[in-house]
C-alpha positions in Angstrom: -29.6 4.8 1.5 -29.6 2.8 5.1 -27.0 3.7 7.3 -24.4 1.7 7.8 -24.2 -1.0 10.8 -23.9 0.8 14.3 -19.6 0.8 15.4 -18.8 1.3 11.4 -15.3 3.0 11.2 -15.2 5.6 9.0 -11.8 7.3 8.0 -9.1 7.8 5.7 -5.7 6.4 5.2 -1.5 7.4 4.3 1.5 6.2 4.8 4.2 7.0 6.3 7.1 6.9 3.5 4.2 8.9 1.5 3.3 11.7 3.8 5.5 12.5 6.4 8.9 14.0 5.1 11.5 14.9 8.3 13.1 11.9 6.9 17.1 12.9 8.8 14.9 14.2 11.6 14.8 12.5 15.3 17.6 9.7 14.5 15.9 8.2 11.5 17.4 6.4 8.9 17.1 5.7 5.3 14.3 3.9 4.1 13.8 1.7 0.3 11.3 4.6 -0.3 13.3 7.4 0.3 15.8 6.8 -2.7 12.7 6.9 -4.8 12.3 9.5 -7.4 9.3 11.5 -8.5 8.4 10.6 -12.1 9.3 12.3 -15.2 11.8 14.6 -12.7 15.4 14.3 -12.2 17.3 16.7 -11.2 20.8 14.6 -12.7 18.8 13.9 -15.9 18.7 10.1 -15.4 16.3 8.1 -17.4 15.3 4.5 -17.6 15.4 2.3 -20.9 13.9 -0.9 -20.8 15.0 -3.3 -23.5 12.4 -4.1 -26.0 9.9 -2.0 -24.3 6.5 -0.9 -27.2 6.6 2.6 -27.6 3.3 2.6 -26.3 4.5 2.1 -23.1 7.2 4.5 -23.3 5.3 7.6 -22.2 3.9 5.2 -18.8 7.3 4.2 -17.7 8.2 7.3 -18.2 5.9 8.9 -15.4 7.2 6.1 -12.9 9.0 6.5 -10.0 12.6 5.5 -10.6 15.1 4.3 -7.8 18.7 5.3 -7.9 21.8 3.0 -7.7 25.4 3.0 -7.6 27.3 0.4 -9.8 31.0 1.0 -9.1 31.7 4.4 -10.3 28.1 4.3 -12.3 24.9 5.7 -11.3 21.6 5.1 -13.0 18.1 4.3 -12.2 15.4 1.7 -12.3 11.8 1.2 -11.8 11.4 -0.3 -9.0 8.1 -2.1 -10.1 7.4 -3.2 -13.6 10.1 -3.5 -16.6 13.0 -3.2 -13.6 16.3 -2.9 -15.2 18.5 -3.8 -11.9 22.6 -3.7 -12.4 23.5 -7.2 -11.2 26.4 -5.7 -8.9 24.5 -2.2 -8.0 23.1 -0.9 -5.0 20.5 1.4 -3.8 21.5 4.9 -3.0 21.0 8.8 -2.3 22.7 10.6 -5.4 23.7 14.3 -3.9 21.9 16.7 -6.1 19.0 14.3 -6.8 15.3 15.2 -6.4 13.7 12.5 -3.7 10.2 14.1 -3.0 10.0 11.7 0.4 12.7 14.0 1.7 9.8 16.3 2.8 6.9 15.1 1.8 3.9 17.3 3.2 5.6 17.2 6.3 2.7 15.4 8.4 6.3 15.4 10.7 5.6 19.1 12.0 2.2 19.5 10.7 0.6 16.5 12.5 -1.7 17.6 14.9 -3.0 20.6 12.2 -3.8 17.7 10.3 -5.3 15.3 12.8 -7.9 18.0 13.8 -8.9 18.4 10.2 -9.6 14.5 10.1 -11.6 15.0 13.3 -13.3 17.9 11.7 -14.5 15.4 9.5 -15.7 13.0 11.6 -13.4 10.5 11.5 -14.0 7.5 13.3 -10.6 6.0 12.7 -7.3 6.8 11.0 -5.1 4.3 8.8 -1.6 5.1 9.2 1.8 3.8 9.2 5.1 3.2 11.5 8.1 4.2 9.4 10.3 1.0 10.6 13.8 3.7 10.0 12.0 5.8 12.9 12.2 2.9 15.1 15.4 1.1 14.0 17.2 3.2 11.7 19.3 0.4 10.2 17.1 -2.4 11.3 19.8 -4.5 13.2 20.0 -1.9 16.3 20.1 -3.8 19.5 17.1 -1.3 21.2 14.7 0.7 19.6 15.1 4.8 18.5 13.1 6.3 22.0 13.1 9.8 19.7 10.7 7.6 16.8 9.2 5.9 19.5 7.8 9.3 20.9 6.7 10.7 18.0 3.9 8.2 17.1 3.1 8.6 21.1 2.5 11.9 20.2 0.5 10.8 16.6 -1.6 8.4 18.4 -2.5 10.5 21.8 -3.5 13.1 19.0 -5.9 10.6 17.7 -7.1 9.2 20.4 -7.8 13.1 21.7 -10.5 13.1 19.4 -12.3 10.1 19.8 -10.5 8.4 16.1 -8.6 4.8 16.7 -6.0 4.2 15.0 -5.2 1.7 12.5 -1.7 1.1 12.3 0.5 -0.6 9.8 3.6 -2.5 10.7 5.0 -2.2 7.2 4.3 0.5 4.5 6.9 -0.4 1.9 9.5 1.6 4.2 11.8 -1.2 5.6 15.5 0.2 6.4 17.6 0.5 3.0 20.3 -0.9 5.1 18.7 -4.4 4.8 18.3 -4.2 1.2 21.6 -3.2 0.7 23.1 -5.7 3.1 21.3 -8.8 1.8 18.6 -8.1 -0.1 16.3 -7.2 1.9 13.8 -9.7 3.0 15.3 -12.7 0.3 17.5 -12.9 3.4 15.5 -14.5 6.7 17.5 -12.0 8.6 15.4 -9.2 7.8 12.3 -11.4 8.8 14.2 -11.4 12.5 14.4 -7.6 12.3 11.2 -7.0 11.5 9.8 -9.4 13.9 12.2 -7.4 16.5 10.3 -4.2 15.3 7.1 -5.6 15.6 7.2 -6.6 19.3 8.9 -3.8 20.2 5.4 -1.4 19.0 3.4 -4.0 19.9 4.7 -3.4 23.4 4.6 0.3 23.0 1.1 0.7 21.8 -0.9 -2.0 22.6 -2.9 0.4 25.1 -3.3 2.7 22.5 -3.9 0.8 19.3 -6.4 -1.8 18.5 -5.9 -2.4 15.0 -2.7 -3.7 13.5 -1.9 -4.7 9.8 1.7 -6.4 9.3 2.8 -5.9 5.6 0.7 -3.3 3.2 -0.1 -5.1 -0.2 2.4 -8.2 0.8 1.0 -9.1 -2.6 2.0 -5.9 -4.5 6.0 -7.8 -4.9 4.3 -10.1 -7.8 4.8 -6.4 -10.0 8.6 -6.1 -7.9 10.1 -6.8 -4.9 12.1 -3.5 -4.3 9.7 -1.2 -2.4 8.2 -4.3 -1.1 10.5 -6.2 0.2 14.1 -4.8 0.1 14.9 -7.1 -3.2 17.0 -5.3 -5.5 16.7 -7.9 -8.3 14.4 -9.5 -10.9 15.6 -13.6 -9.5 12.0 -15.2 -9.3 13.6 -17.8 -7.3 15.1 -14.6 -4.8 11.3 -13.1 -5.0 9.4 -16.5 -3.8 11.8 -16.4 -0.8 11.4 -12.9 -0.1 7.6 -13.7 0.0 7.5 -16.3 2.1 10.0 -14.7 4.7 7.5 -11.6 4.8 4.2 -13.8 5.5 6.4 -15.5 8.0 7.4 -12.9 9.8 3.7 -11.7 9.4 2.7 -14.9 11.2 5.3 -14.6 14.1 4.3 -11.0 14.8 0.3 -11.9 14.7 1.2 -14.9 17.2 3.2 -12.6 19.5 0.0 -10.1 20.1 -2.1 -12.6 20.0 -0.1 -14.4 23.0 0.9 -10.9 24.6 -1.9 -9.0 24.2 -5.1 -10.6 23.6 -7.3 -7.6 22.9 -5.6 -6.8 19.7 -7.6 -7.3 16.1 -4.6 -8.5 13.7 -4.8 -8.3 10.0 -3.3 -8.7 6.7 -3.4 -6.3 3.7 -4.0 -7.1 0.5 -3.6 -5.3 -3.2 -7.4 -6.9 -4.7 -7.7 -6.0 -8.3 -9.9 -9.5 -9.1 -9.9 -10.5 -12.8 -12.9 -11.0 -14.8 -12.2 -13.5 -18.0 -11.8 -11.7 -21.4 -14.2 -14.0 -22.6 -16.5 -16.7 -22.0 -13.9 -19.0 -23.6 -13.0 -21.9 -20.8 -8.8 -21.1 -21.6 -9.9 -17.3 -20.6 -12.4 -18.1 -17.3 -9.2 -20.8 -16.2 -6.7 -17.9 -16.6 -8.9 -15.7 -14.7 -9.2 -18.1 -11.9 -4.9 -18.8 -11.7 -4.4 -15.2 -11.8 -6.7 -14.4 -8.7 -4.7 -17.5 -7.5 -1.2 -16.2 -7.9 -1.7 -12.1 -7.8 -4.0 -12.4 -4.5 -5.0 -15.6 -3.0 -1.7 -17.0 -2.4 -1.1 -14.3 0.4 -4.3 -14.4 2.1 -4.5 -18.1 2.0 -1.2 -18.5 4.0 -2.5 -15.4 6.2 -5.7 -16.2 6.8 -5.7 -20.3 6.8 -2.0 -20.8 7.7 -0.6 -22.8 5.4 1.2 -23.0 1.6 -1.8 -24.1 -0.4 -1.2 -27.0 -2.7 -1.6 -24.9 -6.1 1.2 -22.7 -5.0 3.4 -25.8 -4.0 3.4 -26.8 -7.5 3.5 -24.0 -9.0 6.7 -23.3 -7.3 7.6 -26.8 -8.1 7.2 -26.3 -11.9 9.5 -23.3 -11.9 12.2 -24.9 -10.0 11.6 -22.9 -6.8 12.6 -24.1 -3.5 11.3 -22.3 -0.5 13.9 -22.2 2.5 11.8 -23.7 5.3 13.2 -24.3 8.3 12.2 -26.5 11.1 9.3 -25.0 13.2 7.9 -22.7 10.2 4.8 -25.0 9.9 3.7 -24.3 13.5 4.6 -21.0 12.9 2.1 -20.3 9.9 -0.3 -22.2 11.4 -0.8 -20.3 14.6 0.1 -17.4 12.8 -3.4 -16.6 11.4 -5.2 -13.0 11.4 -8.3 -12.0 12.5 -9.5 -9.7 9.7 -8.7 -8.9 6.4 -7.6 -5.5 5.3 -7.7 -4.4 1.5 -6.7 -1.8 -0.8 -9.3 -1.7 -3.9 -8.9 1.0 -6.8 -10.1 -1.1 -10.2 -10.3 -4.9 -11.4 -8.6 -6.5 -13.8 -8.9 -8.9 -17.2 -7.1 -12.1 -17.5 -6.7 -13.8 -21.0 -5.1 -16.7 -22.0 -3.5 -15.2 -24.8 -3.0 -11.3 -24.8 -0.5 -10.3 -26.9 -3.0 -8.2 -29.7 -5.9 -7.1 -26.9 -5.5 -3.2 -26.3 -3.9 -1.8 -23.4 -3.7 0.7 -20.1 -1.4 1.5 -17.6 -2.7 1.4 -13.7 -1.7 1.3 -10.5 2.0 -0.5 -11.1 1.2 -2.0 -14.1 0.1 -2.3 -18.2 -3.3 -4.1 -17.9 -5.6 -5.1 -20.5 -8.4 -2.8 -21.0 -11.9 -3.7 -20.6 -13.8 -1.6 -22.9 -16.7 -1.4 -20.5 -15.5 0.7 -17.7 -14.3 4.4 -17.6 -10.5 5.5 -17.4 -9.2 8.1 -15.2 -6.2 10.3 -16.1 -3.4 8.1 -15.3 -5.1 4.9 -17.1 -6.9 3.1 -14.0 -10.1 1.9 -14.9 -13.2 2.7 -12.7 -15.3 -0.1 -11.2 -17.6 0.2 -8.2 -19.6 -2.8 -9.1 -15.7 -4.5 -8.8 -15.7 -3.9 -5.5 -18.9 -5.3 -4.3 -17.6 -8.5 -6.5 -14.4 -8.6 -4.5 -16.0 -8.3 -1.4 -17.6 -11.1 -1.9 -15.6 -13.4 -3.9 -13.1 -12.6 -0.4 -15.8 -13.1 2.0 -16.7 -16.2 0.8 -13.1 -17.3 0.5 -12.5 -16.8 4.3 -15.0 -15.6 6.1 -13.2 -12.8 8.1 -14.4 -9.6 8.6 -13.1 -7.4 5.9 -11.5 -3.3 5.8 -11.5 -1.5 3.2 -8.4 0.4 4.2 -7.5 1.7 0.4 -9.8 3.4 -2.1 -9.8 6.5 -4.6 -9.2 8.0 -7.5 -6.3 10.3 -8.4 -6.6 12.8 -10.5 -5.5 16.5 -11.2 -7.4 19.1 -9.0 -7.1 23.2 -9.6 -6.5 25.4 -6.1 -9.4 28.8 -7.2 -7.4 32.1 -6.0 -10.5 32.0 -3.2 -9.0 28.8 -1.7 -11.3 26.4 -2.8 -11.0 23.4 -4.6 -14.2 21.7 -6.8 -13.9 18.1 -7.7 -17.6 16.5 -8.3 -15.4 13.8 -10.3 -14.2 12.4 -6.7 -17.3 12.6 -4.9 -19.1 10.9 -7.6 -16.0 7.8 -7.4 -16.2 7.6 -3.9 -20.3 7.8 -3.7 -20.1 5.1 -6.5 -18.2 2.9 -4.4 -19.9 3.2 -0.8 -23.1 2.3 -2.6 -21.3 -0.8 -4.1 -19.9 -2.0 -0.7 -23.4 -1.0 1.2 -24.6 -3.3 -1.3 -22.5 -6.0 -0.2 -22.8 -5.2 3.4 -27.0 -5.3 3.3 -28.0 -7.5 0.2 -25.2 -9.9 0.2 -24.2 -10.4 4.4 -20.8 -9.5 3.9 -19.0 -8.0 6.9 -17.3 -4.9 6.1 -16.2 -3.3 9.1 -14.5 -0.2 7.8 -13.6 2.3 5.4 -10.5 4.3 4.8 -10.2 6.0 1.6 -7.1 6.3 0.0 -5.0 9.9 1.0 -7.4 11.4 2.4 -4.9 13.9 2.2 -2.8 15.1 -0.8 0.3 12.8 -0.4 2.9 11.0 -2.8 2.2 9.1 -5.6 3.0 5.5 -4.7 3.8 4.3 -8.3 4.7 7.9 -9.7 6.1 10.2 -6.5 3.9 13.1 -7.8 2.0 15.5 -6.4 -0.7 16.2 -9.4 -1.9 12.9 -8.6 -3.7 14.2 -6.0 -6.5 11.8 -4.0 -7.2 13.8 -0.7 -10.3 16.0 0.8 -7.4 18.2 1.8 -4.8 20.2 -1.0 -1.5 20.4 0.1 0.2 22.9 -2.0 2.9 21.5 -3.4 4.1 20.4 -6.9 6.0 17.7 -8.5 8.9 19.6 -8.1 8.5 20.0 -4.4 7.5 23.5 -4.7 5.1 25.0 -2.8 3.9 26.2 0.9 2.0 23.1 2.0 -0.3 25.0 3.5 -3.9 23.0 3.7 -7.1 23.8 2.2 -10.4 21.7 2.4 -11.8 20.7 -1.0 -15.5 20.3 -1.7 -15.0 17.1 -0.8 -14.4 17.8 2.1 -17.5 18.9 3.3 -19.3 15.6 1.5 -17.5 13.0 3.2 -18.3 15.0 6.7 -21.7 14.6 5.7 -21.4 10.8 5.1 -19.9 10.0 7.9 -22.1 11.6 10.1 -25.0 10.5 8.6 -23.3 6.7 8.7 -23.7 6.4 5.1 -27.2 7.7 4.6 -26.5 10.7 3.0 -24.3 10.4 -0.1 
């Protein structure tokens, strides 16, 4: 295979809420993810009942992580994604005695030098990570940032730069302050947007000489699966979710505008979860459903952040639903001025759209039940594997926006076995990544798509976002930790470690 373009950014990706730990160290406050459990593990015996849930979905939802809450004297748990069962008067809390895997996670907080050295050994040219908002503003409303939190990320970025690794930093990756969720329902209030902008300005001012590439909100469009983890909205109310989404995009635009005005050398990006839909059949109704699904789930968010305005189809959709966004004077100018320099995406699978899907076979995967595509393989967690779909997604997005694209998440969650000699044999992961890198190379060389970087998800084993499990492993580095938080947290290199090392050293020519 031919090498990738010179200067291509090879690396890996993690997120603070899933790997950092140290939840109460250095002045950190609680985030919305800190009060989420691990799938299938509740020391208090909490469970979730979803009214009307078909029996075949019960196992899927049982393995999802829960957000714990208190409603008066009553305590309980809800699924923060699809199938949410939030109590109207409840509030998310950390319950004594419950198991919250993010408290310690894999403890990057104390292992960052060791982990970054391993990334450097693989040859990383970049490392996508996130700043925990609650390390900088523990409650979100403080007048000044927390210096201990700022120093921690100074140390992390300095360690990266020591090895020539370019940090790619997400401002908010599912870890907004819990206090803003409890008091104001997160981004349903414009106050949260103001707090985010204050936070973004503080870290841009602090790190602009160390970090060139920035992303505003991780998978900002994931609010379609539920607004709690994404935007701190502890509610299923559609109007509140649309309002929260609007406030997030407004806050993102203000952060981008500030960076462009103060630090024009910085590259500011948006980040989208991309699972483009195929029509289930060639029936016109299914094809139209696929177009509408892509608009609703992906393009609306990209259109606002790349083009700088609310697209007409979304305005019509909101009007039909009777939703009025809280647009204030000056908002239109902010959106227009805060357009991004590049697009970042997570890509794990494609989807299928049908005008009527009640009778179609479904599979679980990445926060939702989906129509099964019979032409694709399926992972043990129900995710369908589609390397050609990555090339399709890259073409569609580049044709629509004509902005550079960075693939900042892509990977296979699988159960790995640590052998007695400390080895981990994961040919299935190597095969998955090889095929996706081949598809990415075809998009670059044959289709002319400007792809500038690739950071596979979970370059080191960490907590699963949807399940909170450790057994759903993605990394090139095995971490000795199980689903119930037991283990040494010792790091081991998998076979994929040496394979990815060769891929980077050859600039993608040797797969």
